MINULO-785826 format. One line per 2 residues: number of its first residue (from 1); their letters; for each residue z, y, x of N, C-alpha, C. Coordinates in Angstrom, 1 decimal. Atoms other than C-alpha are relative to their C-alpha. Layout:
<sites>
NUM> A> Z,Y,X,Z,Y,X,Z,Y,X  ...
</sites>
This chain:
<sites>
1> XX> -0.6,-0.3,1.3,10.1,-15.3,-13.6,0.4,1.4,0.0  -0.4,-1.4,0.0,10.6,-11.8,-14.7,0.7,0.3,-1.3
3> XX> -0.6,-0.3,1.3,12.2,-12.1,-18.2,1.0,-1.1,-0.4  -0.9,0.9,0.6,14.9,-13.8,-20.2,-0.7,-1.2,-0.6
5> XX> 0.8,1.0,0.6,12.2,-15.7,-22.0,-0.4,-1.0,1.0  0.4,0.9,-1.0,10.9,-17.1,-18.8,1.2,-0.9,0.5
7> XX> -1.2,0.8,-0.4,14.4,-18.3,-17.8,0.3,-1.0,-1.1  -0.2,0.9,1.1,14.8,-19.9,-21.2,-1.0,-1.2,0.0
9> XX> 1.0,1.0,-0.1,11.5,-21.8,-20.8,0.3,-1.0,1.1  -0.3,0.8,-1.2,12.5,-23.0,-17.3,1.2,-0.9,-0.3
11> XX> -1.3,0.8,0.4,16.0,-24.1,-18.6,-0.4,-1.1,-0.9  0.4,1.0,1.0,14.4,-26.0,-21.5,-0.8,-1.1,0.7
13> XX> 0.8,1.0,-0.7,11.9,-27.7,-19.2,0.9,-0.9,0.9  -0.9,0.8,-0.9,14.6,-28.8,-16.7,0.9,-1.0,-0.9
15> XX> -0.8,0.8,0.9,16.8,-30.1,-19.6,-0.8,-1.2,-0.5  0.9,1.0,0.5,13.8,-32.0,-21.0,-0.2,-1.1,1.0
17> XX> 0.2,1.0,-1.0,13.4,-33.8,-17.7,1.3,-0.6,0.5  -1.3,0.5,-0.4,17.1,-34.4,-17.3,0.5,0.5,1.3
19> XX> -0.3,-0.6,-1.3,17.4,-32.2,-14.3,1.1,1.0,-0.2  -1.1,-0.9,0.1,20.6,-30.3,-13.6,-0.2,1.2,1.0
21> XX> 0.2,-1.2,-0.8,20.6,-26.8,-12.1,1.2,0.8,0.2  -1.1,-0.9,-0.3,23.0,-24.5,-10.4,-0.3,1.4,-0.5
23> XX> 0.4,-1.4,0.2,21.1,-21.2,-10.7,-1.4,0.0,-0.6  1.3,-0.4,0.4,18.1,-20.0,-12.7,0.0,1.5,0.0
25> XX> 0.1,-1.5,-0.2,17.2,-16.5,-11.5,-1.4,0.4,0.0  1.4,-0.5,0.0,14.2,-14.3,-11.3,-0.8,-0.6,1.1
27> XX> 0.9,0.6,-1.0,11.6,-16.4,-9.5,0.5,-1.2,0.7  -0.5,1.2,-0.7,13.8,-19.2,-8.4,1.0,-0.8,-0.8
29> XX> -0.9,0.9,0.6,15.7,-22.2,-9.5,0.6,-0.9,1.0  -0.7,0.9,-1.0,18.3,-24.2,-7.6,0.4,-1.3,-0.8
31> XX> -0.2,1.2,0.7,18.2,-27.8,-8.8,1.0,-0.8,0.8  -1.1,0.7,-0.7,21.2,-30.0,-8.0,-0.4,-1.3,0.6
33> XX> 0.4,1.3,-0.5,19.4,-33.3,-7.4,-1.4,0.1,0.6  1.3,0.1,-0.5,16.3,-34.3,-5.5,-1.0,-0.2,-1.1
35> XX> 1.0,0.1,1.1,13.1,-34.0,-7.6,-1.1,-1.0,0.6  1.1,0.9,-0.4,10.6,-36.8,-7.4,-1.3,0.7,-0.3
37> XX> 1.3,-0.6,0.2,6.9,-36.1,-7.3,-0.4,0.0,-1.4  0.3,0.2,1.4,6.5,-37.4,-10.8,0.7,1.1,-0.8
39> XX> -0.8,-1.0,0.7,9.3,-35.0,-12.1,-0.6,1.4,0.3  0.6,-1.3,-0.4,7.7,-32.1,-10.1,-1.3,0.2,-0.8
41> XX> 1.2,-0.1,0.8,4.3,-32.8,-11.8,0.2,0.2,-1.4  -0.4,-0.2,1.4,5.9,-33.1,-15.2,0.5,1.4,-0.3
43> XX> -0.6,-1.4,0.1,7.8,-29.8,-14.7,-1.2,1.0,0.1  1.1,-0.9,-0.2,4.6,-28.1,-13.5,-0.8,0.0,-1.3
45> XX> 0.8,0.1,1.3,2.7,-29.3,-16.7,0.8,0.8,-1.1  -0.7,-0.7,1.1,5.5,-28.1,-19.0,0.0,1.5,0.2
47> XX> 0.0,-1.4,-0.3,5.7,-24.7,-17.2,-1.4,0.6,-0.3  1.3,-0.5,0.2,1.9,-24.3,-17.3,-0.3,0.2,-1.5
49> XX> 0.2,-0.2,1.4,1.9,-24.7,-21.1,0.5,1.3,-0.5  -0.6,-1.3,0.3,4.1,-21.6,-21.2,-0.6,1.1,0.8
51> XX> 0.5,-1.0,-0.9,2.0,-19.7,-18.7,0.7,0.3,1.3  -0.8,-0.1,-1.3,4.4,-20.2,-15.8,-0.6,-1.0,1.0
53> XX> 0.5,0.9,-1.1,3.5,-21.7,-12.4,1.1,-0.4,0.9  -0.9,0.6,-1.0,5.6,-23.9,-10.2,-0.5,0.3,1.4
55> XX> 0.5,-0.3,-1.3,5.4,-22.6,-6.7,0.8,-0.9,1.0  -0.6,0.9,-1.0,6.0,-24.9,-3.7,0.0,0.5,1.4
57> XX> 0.1,-0.4,-1.4,4.9,-23.2,-0.6,0.8,1.3,0.3  -1.0,-1.0,-0.4,7.3,-20.9,1.3,-0.6,1.4,-0.1
59> XX> 0.6,-1.3,0.0,4.9,-18.0,1.6,-0.2,0.6,-1.4  0.2,-0.5,1.4,4.1,-17.8,-2.1,1.3,0.3,-0.6
61> XX> -1.4,-0.3,0.6,7.8,-18.0,-3.0,0.5,1.3,0.6  -0.5,-1.3,-0.6,8.6,-15.2,-0.5,-0.7,1.2,-0.6
63> XX> 0.8,-1.1,0.6,5.8,-13.0,-2.0,0.6,0.3,-1.4  -0.6,-0.2,1.3,7.3,-13.6,-5.5,1.4,0.6,0.1
65> XX> -1.3,-0.6,-0.2,10.7,-12.8,-4.2,-0.1,1.5,0.3  0.2,-1.4,-0.4,9.4,-9.5,-2.7,-0.3,0.7,-1.3
67> XX> 0.4,-0.7,1.3,7.7,-8.6,-6.1,1.2,0.1,-0.9  -1.1,0.0,0.9,10.8,-9.6,-8.1,1.1,1.0,0.4
69> XX> -1.0,-0.9,-0.6,13.1,-7.6,-5.8,-0.4,1.4,-0.3  0.5,-1.4,0.3,10.9,-4.5,-6.2,0.1,0.3,-1.5
71> XX> 0.0,-0.2,1.5,10.6,-4.9,-10.0,1.4,0.2,-0.5  -1.4,-0.2,0.4,14.3,-5.4,-10.4,0.6,1.3,0.5
73> XX> -0.5,-1.3,-0.5,15.1,-2.4,-8.2,-0.6,1.2,-0.8  0.6,-1.1,0.7,12.6,-0.1,-9.9,0.3,0.1,-1.5
75> XX> -0.1,0.0,1.4,12.9,-1.2,-13.5,1.4,-0.2,-0.6  -1.3,0.3,0.6,16.4,-2.3,-13.9,1.2,0.7,0.7
77> XX> -1.0,-0.7,-0.6,18.4,0.0,-11.7,0.1,1.4,-0.6  -0.2,-1.4,0.5,19.9,3.3,-13.0,-0.6,1.0,1.0
79> XX> 0.5,-0.9,-1.1,19.1,5.0,-9.7,-0.4,-0.9,1.2  0.4,0.7,-1.2,17.1,3.7,-6.8,0.9,0.2,1.2
81> XX> -0.9,-0.1,-1.2,19.0,3.0,-3.6,-0.5,1.1,0.9  0.3,-1.2,-0.8,19.2,6.0,-1.3,-0.5,-0.5,1.4
83> XX> 0.4,0.5,-1.3,18.4,3.7,1.7,-1.5,-0.1,0.0  1.5,0.2,-0.2,14.9,3.3,3.1,-0.3,-1.3,-0.7
85> XX> 0.4,1.2,0.7,13.1,0.8,0.9,-0.3,-1.2,0.8  0.3,1.1,-0.9,12.0,-1.3,3.8,1.3,-0.6,0.5
87> XX> -1.3,0.5,-0.4,15.7,-1.6,4.9,0.6,-0.8,-1.2  -0.5,0.6,1.2,16.6,-2.5,1.3,-0.6,-1.4,-0.1
89> XX> 0.6,1.3,0.1,14.0,-5.3,1.2,0.4,-1.0,1.1  -0.4,0.8,-1.1,15.0,-6.6,4.6,1.4,-0.6,-0.3
91> XX> -1.4,0.4,0.3,18.7,-6.8,3.5,0.0,-1.0,-1.1  0.0,0.9,1.2,17.9,-8.5,0.2,-0.7,-1.3,0.4
93> XX> 0.8,1.2,-0.2,15.4,-11.0,1.6,0.2,-0.7,1.4  -0.4,0.5,-1.3,16.8,-11.6,5.1,-1.2,-0.3,0.9
95> XX> 1.2,0.1,-0.9,13.4,-11.1,6.9,-0.3,1.3,0.6  0.4,-1.2,-0.6,12.0,-8.6,9.2,-1.1,0.7,-0.8
97> XX> 1.0,-0.7,0.9,10.0,-5.9,7.4,-1.4,-0.2,0.4  1.3,0.1,-0.4,7.0,-6.2,9.5,-0.6,-1.3,-0.4
99> XX> 0.4,1.3,0.5,6.8,-9.9,8.7,-0.3,0.0,-1.5  0.1,-0.1,1.5,7.3,-9.2,4.9,-1.3,0.8,-0.3
101> XX> 1.1,-0.8,0.3,4.7,-6.4,5.0,-1.4,-0.6,0.3  1.3,0.7,-0.4,2.0,-8.4,6.8,-0.3,-1.1,-0.9
103> XX> 0.2,1.1,0.9,2.5,-11.4,4.7,-0.4,0.5,-1.4  0.3,-0.5,1.3,2.4,-9.4,1.5,-1.4,0.5,-0.1
105> XX> 1.4,-0.5,0.0,-0.8,-7.6,2.4,-1.0,-1.1,0.2  1.0,1.1,-0.2,-2.5,-10.8,3.7,-0.2,-0.7,-1.3
107> XX> 0.1,0.9,1.2,-1.7,-12.7,0.5,-0.5,0.8,-1.2  0.3,-0.7,1.3,-2.1,-9.9,-2.2,-1.2,1.0,0.2
109> XX> 1.0,-0.9,-0.2,-4.6,-7.6,-0.5,0.4,1.5,-0.3  -0.6,-1.4,0.3,-2.3,-4.6,-1.2,1.3,0.1,0.9
111> XX> -1.2,-0.2,-0.8,0.6,-3.1,0.7,1.3,0.0,-0.9  -1.3,-0.1,0.7,4.3,-3.3,-0.3,0.2,1.4,-0.6
113> XX> -0.2,-1.4,0.4,4.3,0.5,-0.4,-0.8,0.3,-1.3  0.9,-0.3,1.2,1.4,0.6,-2.9,0.6,-0.7,-1.2
115> XX> -0.6,0.8,1.0,3.1,-2.1,-5.0,1.2,0.8,-0.6  -1.1,-0.8,0.4,6.3,0.0,-5.1,-0.4,1.2,-0.8
117> XX> 0.5,-1.3,0.7,4.4,3.2,-6.0,-0.5,-0.3,-1.4  0.5,0.3,1.4,2.6,1.5,-8.9,1.1,-0.3,-1.0
119> XX> -1.1,0.3,0.9,5.9,0.2,-10.3,0.9,1.2,-0.3  -0.7,-1.2,0.2,7.6,3.5,-9.8,-0.7,0.9,-1.0
121> XX> 0.8,-0.7,0.9,4.8,5.2,-11.7,0.1,-0.6,-1.4  -0.2,0.7,1.3,5.1,2.6,-14.5,1.4,0.4,-0.6
123> XX> -1.3,-0.4,0.4,8.8,3.4,-14.6,0.1,1.5,-0.5  0.1,-1.4,0.4,8.1,7.1,-14.8,-0.6,0.1,-1.4
125> XX> 0.6,0.0,1.3,5.8,6.5,-17.7,1.0,-0.4,-1.1  -1.0,0.4,1.0,8.5,4.6,-19.6,1.0,1.1,-0.2
127> XX> -1.0,-1.0,0.1,11.0,7.3,-18.9,-0.5,1.3,-0.7  0.6,-1.1,0.7,8.6,10.0,-20.1,-0.2,-0.3,-1.5
129> XX> 0.3,0.4,1.4,7.7,8.1,-23.3,1.4,0.0,-0.8  -1.3,0.1,0.8,11.4,7.5,-24.2,0.7,1.4,0.0
131> XX> -0.5,-1.4,0.1,12.1,11.2,-23.5,1.5,0.2,0.2  -1.4,-0.1,-0.2,15.6,10.6,-22.2,0.4,0.9,1.1
133> XX> -0.3,-0.8,-1.2,15.3,12.5,-18.9,-1.1,1.1,0.2  0.9,-1.0,-0.4,13.7,15.6,-17.6,-0.8,-0.5,1.2
135> XX> 0.7,0.4,-1.1,11.1,15.3,-14.9,0.8,0.1,1.3  -0.9,-0.2,-1.1,13.7,16.6,-12.4,0.9,-1.2,0.1
137> XX> -0.9,1.1,0.0,16.1,13.9,-13.4,-0.7,-1.3,0.3  0.8,1.2,-0.4,13.4,11.2,-13.2,-0.3,0.0,1.5
139> XX> 0.3,0.0,-1.5,12.4,12.3,-9.7,1.2,-0.3,0.8  -1.3,0.4,-0.7,16.1,12.1,-8.7,0.3,-1.5,-0.1
141> XX> -0.3,1.4,0.2,16.6,8.7,-10.2,-0.9,-1.0,0.7  0.9,0.8,-0.7,13.5,7.3,-8.6,-0.2,0.4,1.5
143> XX> 0.0,-0.3,-1.4,14.2,8.8,-5.2,-1.2,0.8,0.5  1.1,-0.9,-0.5,11.3,11.3,-5.0,0.6,1.2,0.7
145> XX> -0.5,-1.1,-0.7,11.8,14.1,-2.6,0.0,1.3,-0.8  0.1,-1.2,0.8,10.7,16.6,-5.2,-0.8,-0.4,-1.3
147> XX> 0.8,0.2,1.2,9.2,16.9,-8.7,-1.5,0.1,0.4  1.4,-0.1,-0.4,6.0,18.0,-7.0,-0.6,-1.3,0.6
149> XX> 0.4,1.3,-0.6,5.9,14.8,-5.0,-0.3,-1.0,-1.1  0.2,1.0,1.1,6.4,12.7,-8.1,-1.3,0.4,-0.8
151> XX> 1.2,-0.5,0.8,3.7,14.8,-10.0,-1.3,-0.4,0.7  1.2,0.3,-0.8,1.2,14.4,-7.2,-0.3,-1.5,0.0
153> XX> 0.2,1.5,0.0,1.7,10.6,-7.0,-0.4,-0.5,-1.4  0.3,0.4,1.4,1.6,10.3,-10.8,-1.4,0.3,-0.3
155> XX> 1.4,-0.3,0.3,-1.7,12.1,-11.0,-1.0,-0.8,0.8  0.8,0.9,-0.8,-3.1,10.1,-8.1,-0.2,-1.4,-0.6
157> XX> 0.0,1.4,0.6,-2.3,6.8,-9.8,-0.6,0.0,-1.4  0.5,0.1,1.4,-3.0,7.7,-13.5,-1.1,0.9,-0.3
159> XX> 1.0,-1.0,0.3,-5.4,10.6,-13.3,0.5,1.1,-0.9  -0.6,-1.0,0.9,-3.0,12.6,-15.5,1.2,0.6,0.6
161> XX> -1.3,-0.6,-0.4,-0.2,15.0,-14.9,1.1,-0.6,-0.9  -1.1,0.6,0.8,3.2,13.8,-16.1,0.2,0.8,-1.3
163> XX> -0.1,-0.8,1.2,3.3,16.7,-18.6,-1.1,-0.3,-1.0  1.1,0.4,0.9,-0.1,15.8,-20.0,0.3,-1.4,-0.6
165> XX> -0.3,1.3,0.4,0.9,12.2,-20.2,1.1,0.0,-1.1  -1.1,-0.1,1.0,4.1,13.1,-22.1,-0.6,0.6,-1.3
167> XX> 0.6,-0.7,1.2,2.0,15.3,-24.5,-0.8,-1.1,-0.8  0.8,1.1,0.7,-0.2,12.2,-25.3,0.8,-0.7,-1.0
169> XX> -0.9,0.7,0.9,2.8,10.6,-26.9,0.1,0.7,-1.3  -0.1,-0.8,1.2,3.1,13.4,-29.4,-1.3,0.0,-0.8
171> XX> 1.3,-0.1,0.7,-0.6,13.4,-30.2,-0.2,-1.3,-0.8  0.2,1.3,0.7,-0.4,9.7,-31.2,1.0,0.0,-1.2
</sites>
């Protein structure tokens, strides 16, 4: 789950089945009672109608937690943490980074680092489109070592320079 709408869908589905919950958060739900197989199947069907998937296996859940932690960090934080991102993930998810990285790449076929970079570039695009910050401020907020580093990474991912991308907004 990555949005308020997703949380609302899950909440409604649980209520429809008469299930009580403690927490509904990004990618996870804590249900107060034991769920029967029939309830689990019904919940899965309700969620599928809304395009959501009920995950049961530990590895898939952990992958989603990694993704959600990165998305939350990149898209919903004012400034990225100054700590090493691998340390940040370890602290948040209570797992060894090597385990997280190997699991992530085995399941997704991509590295955590590449996933973070793609999301940072998406965030840069948003910030450029909304025109609230200079490129220098954006590079600081997203923890780039320099504007040049941000620009190089942006061009590598998008094929465009940040300046050219920003000019596209005005052409439209």
